[in-house]
mmCIF file as Biopython writes it, N, C-alpha, C and O atoms, coordinates in Angstrom:
data_model
#
loop_
_atom_site.group_PDB
_atom_site.id
_atom_site.type_symbol
_atom_site.label_atom_id
_atom_site.label_alt_id
_atom_site.label_comp_id
_atom_site.label_asym_id
_atom_site.label_entity_id
_atom_site.label_seq_id
_atom_site.pdbx_PDB_ins_code
_atom_site.Cartn_x
_atom_site.Cartn_y
_atom_site.Cartn_z
_atom_site.occupancy
_atom_site.B_iso_or_equiv
_atom_site.auth_seq_id
_atom_site.auth_asym_id
_atom_site.pdbx_PDB_model_num
ATOM 1   N N  . MET A ? 1  ? 61.219 -17.088 5.058  1.0 0.0 1  A 1 
ATOM 2   C CA . MET A ? 1  ? 60.722 -15.799 5.496  1.0 0.0 1  A 1 
ATOM 3   C C  . MET A ? 1  ? 59.358 -15.951 6.161  1.0 0.0 1  A 1 
ATOM 4   O O  . MET A ? 1  ? 59.132 -15.396 7.236  1.0 0.0 1  A 1 
ATOM 5   N N  . ASP A ? 2  ? 58.454 -16.688 5.541  1.0 0.0 2  A 1 
ATOM 6   C CA . ASP A ? 2  ? 57.120 -16.858 6.107  1.0 0.0 2  A 1 
ATOM 7   C C  . ASP A ? 2  ? 57.171 -17.639 7.417  1.0 0.0 2  A 1 
ATOM 8   O O  . ASP A ? 2  ? 56.421 -17.343 8.347  1.0 0.0 2  A 1 
ATOM 9   N N  . PHE A ? 3  ? 58.052 -18.631 7.494  1.0 0.0 3  A 1 
ATOM 10  C CA . PHE A ? 3  ? 58.180 -19.419 8.722  1.0 0.0 3  A 1 
ATOM 11  C C  . PHE A ? 3  ? 58.576 -18.515 9.881  1.0 0.0 3  A 1 
ATOM 12  O O  . PHE A ? 3  ? 57.981 -18.588 10.956 1.0 0.0 3  A 1 
ATOM 13  N N  . ARG A ? 4  ? 59.567 -17.672 9.673  1.0 0.0 4  A 1 
ATOM 14  C CA . ARG A ? 4  ? 60.030 -16.752 10.725 1.0 0.0 4  A 1 
ATOM 15  C C  . ARG A ? 4  ? 58.903 -15.815 11.138 1.0 0.0 4  A 1 
ATOM 16  O O  . ARG A ? 4  ? 58.751 -15.520 12.323 1.0 0.0 4  A 1 
ATOM 17  N N  . ARG A ? 5  ? 58.110 -15.345 10.179 1.0 0.0 5  A 1 
ATOM 18  C CA . ARG A ? 5  ? 56.993 -14.458 10.484 1.0 0.0 5  A 1 
ATOM 19  C C  . ARG A ? 5  ? 55.950 -15.160 11.347 1.0 0.0 5  A 1 
ATOM 20  O O  . ARG A ? 5  ? 55.421 -14.576 12.292 1.0 0.0 5  A 1 
ATOM 21  N N  . VAL A ? 6  ? 55.658 -16.413 11.017 1.0 0.0 6  A 1 
ATOM 22  C CA . VAL A ? 6  ? 54.683 -17.191 11.793 1.0 0.0 6  A 1 
ATOM 23  C C  . VAL A ? 6  ? 55.199 -17.432 13.209 1.0 0.0 6  A 1 
ATOM 24  O O  . VAL A ? 6  ? 54.451 -17.294 14.177 1.0 0.0 6  A 1 
ATOM 25  N N  . VAL A ? 7  ? 56.464 -17.788 13.329 1.0 0.0 7  A 1 
ATOM 26  C CA . VAL A ? 7  ? 57.048 -18.034 14.660 1.0 0.0 7  A 1 
ATOM 27  C C  . VAL A ? 7  ? 57.032 -16.751 15.481 1.0 0.0 7  A 1 
ATOM 28  O O  . VAL A ? 7  ? 56.681 -16.780 16.660 1.0 0.0 7  A 1 
ATOM 29  N N  . ASP A ? 8  ? 57.402 -15.635 14.883 1.0 0.0 8  A 1 
ATOM 30  C CA . ASP A ? 8  ? 57.382 -14.356 15.602 1.0 0.0 8  A 1 
ATOM 31  C C  . ASP A ? 8  ? 55.970 -14.022 16.075 1.0 0.0 8  A 1 
ATOM 32  O O  . ASP A ? 8  ? 55.780 -13.596 17.214 1.0 0.0 8  A 1 
ATOM 33  N N  . TRP A ? 9  ? 54.980 -14.214 15.203 1.0 0.0 9  A 1 
ATOM 34  C CA . TRP A ? 9  ? 53.585 -13.943 15.576 1.0 0.0 9  A 1 
ATOM 35  C C  . TRP A ? 9  ? 53.167 -14.845 16.726 1.0 0.0 9  A 1 
ATOM 36  O O  . TRP A ? 9  ? 52.545 -14.395 17.688 1.0 0.0 9  A 1 
ATOM 37  N N  . TRP A ? 10 ? 53.517 -16.131 16.615 1.0 0.0 10 A 1 
ATOM 38  C CA . TRP A ? 10 ? 53.147 -17.105 17.643 1.0 0.0 10 A 1 
ATOM 39  C C  . TRP A ? 10 ? 53.767 -16.736 18.990 1.0 0.0 10 A 1 
ATOM 40  O O  . TRP A ? 10 ? 53.097 -16.793 20.021 1.0 0.0 10 A 1 
ATOM 41  N N  . GLU A ? 11 ? 55.047 -16.357 18.979 1.0 0.0 11 A 1 
ATOM 42  C CA . GLU A ? 11 ? 55.716 -15.987 20.224 1.0 0.0 11 A 1 
ATOM 43  C C  . GLU A ? 11 ? 55.115 -14.729 20.840 1.0 0.0 11 A 1 
ATOM 44  O O  . GLU A ? 11 ? 55.021 -14.619 22.062 1.0 0.0 11 A 1 
ATOM 45  N N  . LEU A ? 12 ? 54.714 -13.795 20.012 1.0 0.0 12 A 1 
ATOM 46  C CA . LEU A ? 12 ? 54.115 -12.569 20.538 1.0 0.0 12 A 1 
ATOM 47  C C  . LEU A ? 12 ? 52.715 -12.798 21.094 1.0 0.0 12 A 1 
ATOM 48  O O  . LEU A ? 12 ? 52.276 -12.073 21.987 1.0 0.0 12 A 1 
ATOM 49  N N  . ASN A ? 13 ? 52.012 -13.796 20.574 1.0 0.0 13 A 1 
ATOM 50  C CA . ASN A ? 13 ? 50.620 -13.999 20.952 1.0 0.0 13 A 1 
ATOM 51  C C  . ASN A ? 13 ? 50.380 -15.158 21.904 1.0 0.0 13 A 1 
ATOM 52  O O  . ASN A ? 13 ? 49.231 -15.481 22.207 1.0 0.0 13 A 1 
ATOM 53  N N  . THR A ? 14 ? 51.428 -15.777 22.370 1.0 0.0 14 A 1 
ATOM 54  C CA . THR A ? 14 ? 51.258 -16.850 23.362 1.0 0.0 14 A 1 
ATOM 55  C C  . THR A ? 14 ? 52.175 -16.582 24.544 1.0 0.0 14 A 1 
ATOM 56  O O  . THR A ? 14 ? 53.277 -16.053 24.396 1.0 0.0 14 A 1 
ATOM 57  N N  . ASP A ? 15 ? 51.699 -16.955 25.700 1.0 0.0 15 A 1 
ATOM 58  C CA . ASP A ? 15 ? 52.502 -16.834 26.907 1.0 0.0 15 A 1 
ATOM 59  C C  . ASP A ? 15 ? 53.641 -17.861 26.848 1.0 0.0 15 A 1 
ATOM 60  O O  . ASP A ? 15 ? 53.444 -18.982 26.379 1.0 0.0 15 A 1 
ATOM 61  N N  . GLN A ? 16 ? 54.812 -17.481 27.318 1.0 0.0 16 A 1 
ATOM 62  C CA . GLN A ? 16 ? 55.953 -18.386 27.243 1.0 0.0 16 A 1 
ATOM 63  C C  . GLN A ? 16 ? 55.694 -19.674 28.020 1.0 0.0 16 A 1 
ATOM 64  O O  . GLN A ? 16 ? 56.136 -20.745 27.603 1.0 0.0 16 A 1 
ATOM 65  N N  . ALA A ? 17 ? 54.985 -19.584 29.140 1.0 0.0 17 A 1 
ATOM 66  C CA . ALA A ? 17 ? 54.693 -20.774 29.935 1.0 0.0 17 A 1 
ATOM 67  C C  . ALA A ? 17 ? 53.722 -21.714 29.213 1.0 0.0 17 A 1 
ATOM 68  O O  . ALA A ? 17 ? 53.686 -22.908 29.509 1.0 0.0 17 A 1 
ATOM 69  N N  . ALA A ? 18 ? 52.942 -21.190 28.278 1.0 0.0 18 A 1 
ATOM 70  C CA . ALA A ? 18 ? 51.962 -22.012 27.560 1.0 0.0 18 A 1 
ATOM 71  C C  . ALA A ? 18 ? 52.582 -22.750 26.375 1.0 0.0 18 A 1 
ATOM 72  O O  . ALA A ? 18 ? 51.971 -23.669 25.829 1.0 0.0 18 A 1 
ATOM 73  N N  . ARG A ? 19 ? 53.780 -22.357 25.980 1.0 0.0 19 A 1 
ATOM 74  C CA . ARG A ? 19 ? 54.433 -23.007 24.842 1.0 0.0 19 A 1 
ATOM 75  C C  . ARG A ? 19 ? 55.025 -24.331 25.274 1.0 0.0 19 A 1 
ATOM 76  O O  . ARG A ? 19 ? 55.696 -24.422 26.302 1.0 0.0 19 A 1 
ATOM 77  N N  . VAL A ? 20 ? 54.774 -25.337 24.494 1.0 0.0 20 A 1 
ATOM 78  C CA . VAL A ? 20 ? 55.251 -26.679 24.811 1.0 0.0 20 A 1 
ATOM 79  C C  . VAL A ? 20 ? 56.481 -26.979 23.961 1.0 0.0 20 A 1 
ATOM 80  O O  . VAL A ? 20 ? 56.454 -26.834 22.739 1.0 0.0 20 A 1 
ATOM 81  N N  . GLN A ? 21 ? 57.551 -27.396 24.616 1.0 0.0 21 A 1 
ATOM 82  C CA . GLN A ? 21 ? 58.747 -27.797 23.892 1.0 0.0 21 A 1 
ATOM 83  C C  . GLN A ? 21 ? 58.626 -29.280 23.554 1.0 0.0 21 A 1 
ATOM 84  O O  . GLN A ? 21 ? 58.320 -30.082 24.435 1.0 0.0 21 A 1 
ATOM 85  N N  . PRO A ? 22 ? 58.855 -29.656 22.323 1.0 0.0 22 A 1 
ATOM 86  C CA . PRO A ? 22 ? 58.788 -31.078 21.983 1.0 0.0 22 A 1 
ATOM 87  C C  . PRO A ? 22 ? 59.918 -31.838 22.670 1.0 0.0 22 A 1 
ATOM 88  O O  . PRO A ? 22 ? 61.012 -31.308 22.862 1.0 0.0 22 A 1 
ATOM 89  N N  . GLN A ? 23 ? 59.637 -33.089 23.036 1.0 0.0 23 A 1 
ATOM 90  C CA . GLN A ? 23 ? 60.662 -33.903 23.666 1.0 0.0 23 A 1 
ATOM 91  C C  . GLN A ? 23 ? 61.742 -34.228 22.651 1.0 0.0 23 A 1 
ATOM 92  O O  . GLN A ? 23 ? 61.484 -34.326 21.451 1.0 0.0 23 A 1 
ATOM 93  N N  . LYS A ? 24 ? 62.970 -34.394 23.161 1.0 0.0 24 A 1 
ATOM 94  C CA . LYS A ? 24 ? 64.060 -34.732 22.254 1.0 0.0 24 A 1 
ATOM 95  C C  . LYS A ? 24 ? 63.866 -36.151 21.738 1.0 0.0 24 A 1 
ATOM 96  O O  . LYS A ? 24 ? 63.508 -37.063 22.483 1.0 0.0 24 A 1 
ATOM 97  N N  . GLN A ? 25 ? 64.112 -36.308 20.451 1.0 0.0 25 A 1 
ATOM 98  C CA . GLN A ? 25 ? 64.020 -37.615 19.827 1.0 0.0 25 A 1 
ATOM 99  C C  . GLN A ? 25 ? 65.418 -38.185 19.687 1.0 0.0 25 A 1 
ATOM 100 O O  . GLN A ? 25 ? 66.403 -37.497 19.953 1.0 0.0 25 A 1 
ATOM 101 N N  . MET A ? 26 ? 65.508 -39.435 19.272 1.0 0.0 26 A 1 
ATOM 102 C CA . MET A ? 26 ? 66.794 -40.092 19.152 1.0 0.0 26 A 1 
ATOM 103 C C  . MET A ? 26 ? 67.723 -39.332 18.209 1.0 0.0 26 A 1 
ATOM 104 O O  . MET A ? 26 ? 68.921 -39.235 18.474 1.0 0.0 26 A 1 
ATOM 105 N N  . ARG A ? 27 ? 67.194 -38.799 17.125 1.0 0.0 27 A 1 
ATOM 106 C CA . ARG A ? 27 ? 68.049 -38.085 16.172 1.0 0.0 27 A 1 
ATOM 107 C C  . ARG A ? 27 ? 68.622 -36.809 16.771 1.0 0.0 27 A 1 
ATOM 108 O O  . ARG A ? 27 ? 69.663 -36.330 16.321 1.0 0.0 27 A 1 
ATOM 109 N N  . ASP A ? 28 ? 67.952 -36.248 17.789 1.0 0.0 28 A 1 
ATOM 110 C CA . ASP A ? 28 ? 68.471 -35.064 18.450 1.0 0.0 28 A 1 
ATOM 111 C C  . ASP A ? 28 ? 69.593 -35.418 19.425 1.0 0.0 28 A 1 
ATOM 112 O O  . ASP A ? 28 ? 70.489 -34.609 19.667 1.0 0.0 28 A 1 
ATOM 113 N N  . ARG A ? 29 ? 69.542 -36.607 19.973 1.0 0.0 29 A 1 
ATOM 114 C CA . ARG A ? 29 ? 70.542 -37.035 20.953 1.0 0.0 29 A 1 
ATOM 115 C C  . ARG A ? 29 ? 71.800 -37.561 20.293 1.0 0.0 29 A 1 
ATOM 116 O O  . ARG A ? 29 ? 72.898 -37.384 20.820 1.0 0.0 29 A 1 
ATOM 117 N N  . LEU A ? 30 ? 71.654 -38.210 19.138 1.0 0.0 30 A 1 
ATOM 118 C CA . LEU A ? 30 ? 72.802 -38.780 18.448 1.0 0.0 30 A 1 
ATOM 119 C C  . LEU A ? 30 ? 73.344 -37.788 17.429 1.0 0.0 30 A 1 
ATOM 120 O O  . LEU A ? 30 ? 72.885 -37.723 16.289 1.0 0.0 30 A 1 
ATOM 121 N N  . THR A ? 31 ? 74.325 -37.025 17.868 1.0 0.0 31 A 1 
ATOM 122 C CA . THR A ? 31 ? 74.957 -36.075 16.963 1.0 0.0 31 A 1 
ATOM 123 C C  . THR A ? 31 ? 75.935 -36.831 16.066 1.0 0.0 31 A 1 
ATOM 124 O O  . THR A ? 31 ? 76.323 -37.953 16.395 1.0 0.0 31 A 1 
ATOM 125 N N  . PRO A ? 32 ? 76.333 -36.254 14.965 1.0 0.0 32 A 1 
ATOM 126 C CA . PRO A ? 32 ? 77.324 -36.921 14.106 1.0 0.0 32 A 1 
ATOM 127 C C  . PRO A ? 32 ? 78.612 -37.256 14.855 1.0 0.0 32 A 1 
ATOM 128 O O  . PRO A ? 32 ? 79.244 -38.276 14.580 1.0 0.0 32 A 1 
ATOM 129 N N  . THR A ? 33 ? 79.001 -36.403 15.798 1.0 0.0 33 A 1 
ATOM 130 C CA . THR A ? 33 ? 80.206 -36.669 16.590 1.0 0.0 33 A 1 
ATOM 131 C C  . THR A ? 33 ? 80.012 -37.907 17.448 1.0 0.0 33 A 1 
ATOM 132 O O  . THR A ? 33 ? 80.900 -38.757 17.521 1.0 0.0 33 A 1 
ATOM 133 N N  . ALA A ? 34 ? 78.867 -38.018 18.096 1.0 0.0 34 A 1 
ATOM 134 C CA . ALA A ? 34 ? 78.599 -39.178 18.943 1.0 0.0 34 A 1 
ATOM 135 C C  . ALA A ? 34 ? 78.564 -40.457 18.109 1.0 0.0 34 A 1 
ATOM 136 O O  . ALA A ? 34 ? 79.083 -41.489 18.534 1.0 0.0 34 A 1 
ATOM 137 N N  . VAL A ? 35 ? 77.962 -40.394 16.936 1.0 0.0 35 A 1 
ATOM 138 C CA . VAL A ? 35 ? 77.912 -41.563 16.055 1.0 0.0 35 A 1 
ATOM 139 C C  . VAL A ? 35 ? 79.330 -41.958 15.643 1.0 0.0 35 A 1 
ATOM 140 O O  . VAL A ? 35 ? 79.657 -43.145 15.603 1.0 0.0 35 A 1 
ATOM 141 N N  . GLY A ? 36 ? 80.170 -40.972 15.338 1.0 0.0 36 A 1 
ATOM 142 C CA . GLY A ? 36 ? 81.551 -41.250 14.963 1.0 0.0 36 A 1 
ATOM 143 C C  . GLY A ? 36 ? 82.334 -41.905 16.077 1.0 0.0 36 A 1 
ATOM 144 O O  . GLY A ? 36 ? 83.095 -42.843 15.839 1.0 0.0 36 A 1 
ATOM 145 N N  . VAL A ? 37 ? 82.154 -41.418 17.294 1.0 0.0 37 A 1 
ATOM 146 C CA . VAL A ? 37 ? 82.855 -42.000 18.443 1.0 0.0 37 A 1 
ATOM 147 C C  . VAL A ? 37 ? 82.398 -43.433 18.676 1.0 0.0 37 A 1 
ATOM 148 O O  . VAL A ? 37 ? 83.222 -44.317 18.913 1.0 0.0 37 A 1 
ATOM 149 N N  . ILE A ? 38 ? 81.106 -43.667 18.612 1.0 0.0 38 A 1 
ATOM 150 C CA . ILE A ? 38 ? 80.577 -45.023 18.824 1.0 0.0 38 A 1 
ATOM 151 C C  . ILE A ? 38 ? 81.091 -45.969 17.746 1.0 0.0 38 A 1 
ATOM 152 O O  . ILE A ? 38 ? 81.519 -47.082 18.054 1.0 0.0 38 A 1 
ATOM 153 N N  . LEU A ? 39 ? 81.054 -45.542 16.493 1.0 0.0 39 A 1 
ATOM 154 C CA . LEU A ? 39 ? 81.554 -46.390 15.408 1.0 0.0 39 A 1 
ATOM 155 C C  . LEU A ? 39 ? 83.046 -46.660 15.556 1.0 0.0 39 A 1 
ATOM 156 O O  . LEU A ? 39 ? 83.500 -47.780 15.319 1.0 0.0 39 A 1 
ATOM 157 N N  . SER A ? 40 ? 83.807 -45.651 15.943 1.0 0.0 40 A 1 
ATOM 158 C CA . SER A ? 40 ? 85.246 -45.845 16.147 1.0 0.0 40 A 1 
ATOM 159 C C  . SER A ? 40 ? 85.519 -46.866 17.240 1.0 0.0 40 A 1 
ATOM 160 O O  . SER A ? 40 ? 86.396 -47.717 17.093 1.0 0.0 40 A 1 
ATOM 161 N N  . LEU A ? 41 ? 84.774 -46.784 18.329 1.0 0.0 41 A 1 
ATOM 162 C CA . LEU A ? 41 ? 84.954 -47.751 19.418 1.0 0.0 41 A 1 
ATOM 163 C C  . LEU A ? 41 ? 84.591 -49.165 18.969 1.0 0.0 41 A 1 
ATOM 164 O O  . LEU A ? 41 ? 85.302 -50.121 19.281 1.0 0.0 41 A 1 
ATOM 165 N N  . LEU A ? 42 ? 83.493 -49.295 18.242 1.0 0.0 42 A 1 
ATOM 166 C CA . LEU A ? 42 ? 83.082 -50.616 17.773 1.0 0.0 42 A 1 
ATOM 167 C C  . LEU A ? 42 ? 84.104 -51.211 16.811 1.0 0.0 42 A 1 
ATOM 168 O O  . LEU A ? 42 ? 84.415 -52.399 16.887 1.0 0.0 42 A 1 
ATOM 169 N N  . ILE A ? 43 ? 84.620 -50.393 15.916 1.0 0.0 43 A 1 
ATOM 170 C CA . ILE A ? 43 ? 85.627 -50.869 14.971 1.0 0.0 43 A 1 
ATOM 171 C C  . ILE A ? 43 ? 86.902 -51.265 15.717 1.0 0.0 43 A 1 
ATOM 172 O O  . ILE A ? 43 ? 87.513 -52.287 15.405 1.0 0.0 43 A 1 
ATOM 173 N N  . SER A ? 44 ? 87.299 -50.464 16.694 1.0 0.0 44 A 1 
ATOM 174 C CA . SER A ? 44 ? 88.503 -50.776 17.482 1.0 0.0 44 A 1 
ATOM 175 C C  . SER A ? 44 ? 88.347 -52.092 18.222 1.0 0.0 44 A 1 
ATOM 176 O O  . SER A ? 44 ? 89.267 -52.910 18.225 1.0 0.0 44 A 1 
ATOM 177 N N  . VAL A ? 45 ? 87.211 -52.308 18.841 1.0 0.0 45 A 1 
ATOM 178 C CA . VAL A ? 45 ? 86.965 -53.556 19.567 1.0 0.0 45 A 1 
ATOM 179 C C  . VAL A ? 45 ? 86.980 -54.732 18.595 1.0 0.0 45 A 1 
ATOM 180 O O  . VAL A ? 45 ? 87.539 -55.784 18.906 1.0 0.0 45 A 1 
ATOM 181 N N  . ALA A ? 46 ? 86.376 -54.566 17.431 1.0 0.0 46 A 1 
ATOM 182 C CA . ALA A ? 46 ? 86.357 -55.650 16.439 1.0 0.0 46 A 1 
ATOM 183 C C  . ALA A ? 46 ? 87.772 -55.986 15.983 1.0 0.0 46 A 1 
ATOM 184 O O  . ALA A ? 46 ? 88.105 -57.162 15.837 1.0 0.0 46 A 1 
ATOM 185 N N  . VAL A ? 47 ? 88.601 -54.985 15.759 1.0 0.0 47 A 1 
ATOM 186 C CA . VAL A ? 47 ? 89.981 -55.222 15.342 1.0 0.0 47 A 1 
ATOM 187 C C  . VAL A ? 47 ? 90.749 -55.950 16.429 1.0 0.0 47 A 1 
ATOM 188 O O  . VAL A ? 47 ? 91.489 -56.890 16.137 1.0 0.0 47 A 1 
ATOM 189 N N  . VAL A ? 48 ? 90.588 -55.536 17.669 1.0 0.0 48 A 1 
ATOM 190 C CA . VAL A ? 48 ? 91.277 -56.193 18.784 1.0 0.0 48 A 1 
ATOM 191 C C  . VAL A ? 48 ? 90.834 -57.644 18.900 1.0 0.0 48 A 1 
ATOM 192 O O  . VAL A ? 48 ? 91.672 -58.517 19.128 1.0 0.0 48 A 1 
ATOM 193 N N  . VAL A ? 49 ? 89.569 -57.923 18.753 1.0 0.0 49 A 1 
ATOM 194 C CA . VAL A ? 49 ? 89.063 -59.291 18.838 1.0 0.0 49 A 1 
ATOM 195 C C  . VAL A ? 49 ? 89.635 -60.147 17.709 1.0 0.0 49 A 1 
ATOM 196 O O  . VAL A ? 49 ? 90.057 -61.280 17.945 1.0 0.0 49 A 1 
ATOM 197 N N  . VAL A ? 50 ? 89.653 -59.625 16.508 1.0 0.0 50 A 1 
ATOM 198 C CA . VAL A ? 50 ? 90.172 -60.381 15.362 1.0 0.0 50 A 1 
ATOM 199 C C  . VAL A ? 50 ? 91.672 -60.654 15.547 1.0 0.0 50 A 1 
ATOM 200 O O  . VAL A ? 50 ? 92.129 -61.770 15.300 1.0 0.0 50 A 1 
ATOM 201 N N  . VAL A ? 51 ? 92.421 -59.670 15.969 1.0 0.0 51 A 1 
ATOM 202 C CA . VAL A ? 51 ? 93.864 -59.859 16.187 1.0 0.0 51 A 1 
ATOM 203 C C  . VAL A ? 51 ? 94.120 -60.854 17.311 1.0 0.0 51 A 1 
ATOM 204 O O  . VAL A ? 51 ? 95.029 -61.679 17.212 1.0 0.0 51 A 1 
ATOM 205 N N  . ALA A ? 52 ? 93.330 -60.786 18.376 1.0 0.0 52 A 1 
ATOM 206 C CA . ALA A ? 52 ? 93.498 -61.702 19.507 1.0 0.0 52 A 1 
ATOM 207 C C  . ALA A ? 52 ? 93.181 -63.132 19.106 1.0 0.0 52 A 1 
ATOM 208 O O  . ALA A ? 52 ? 93.834 -64.061 19.580 1.0 0.0 52 A 1 
ATOM 209 N N  . GLU A ? 53 ? 92.195 -63.329 18.244 1.0 0.0 53 A 1 
ATOM 210 C CA . GLU A ? 53 ? 91.839 -64.686 17.805 1.0 0.0 53 A 1 
ATOM 211 C C  . GLU A ? 53 ? 92.915 -65.281 16.911 1.0 0.0 53 A 1 
ATOM 212 O O  . GLU A ? 53 ? 93.122 -66.495 16.937 1.0 0.0 53 A 1 
ATOM 213 N N  . ARG A ? 54 ? 93.598 -64.475 16.130 1.0 0.0 54 A 1 
ATOM 214 C CA . ARG A ? 54 ? 94.626 -64.975 15.215 1.0 0.0 54 A 1 
ATOM 215 C C  . ARG A ? 54 ? 95.936 -65.270 15.933 1.0 0.0 54 A 1 
ATOM 216 O O  . ARG A ? 54 ? 96.787 -65.980 15.398 1.0 0.0 54 A 1 
ATOM 217 N N  . SER A ? 55 ? 96.105 -64.736 17.129 1.0 0.0 55 A 1 
ATOM 218 C CA . SER A ? 55 ? 97.357 -64.954 17.873 1.0 0.0 55 A 1 
ATOM 219 C C  . SER A ? 55 ? 97.371 -66.282 18.584 1.0 0.0 55 A 1 
ATOM 220 O O  . SER A ? 55 ? 98.350 -66.614 19.251 1.0 0.0 55 A 1 
#
């Protein structure tokens, strides 16, 4: 509740152009879906490599 009140006050008392948006960090770019897709691809490649070596 207090956080929302502070944000509302800040937005009312600062010009929108003066507000600075923080840059996206790695955790913002890597969503759980993206991590899942990357892990699935890596596991698939590892399985293909292991199967190809045994053949």
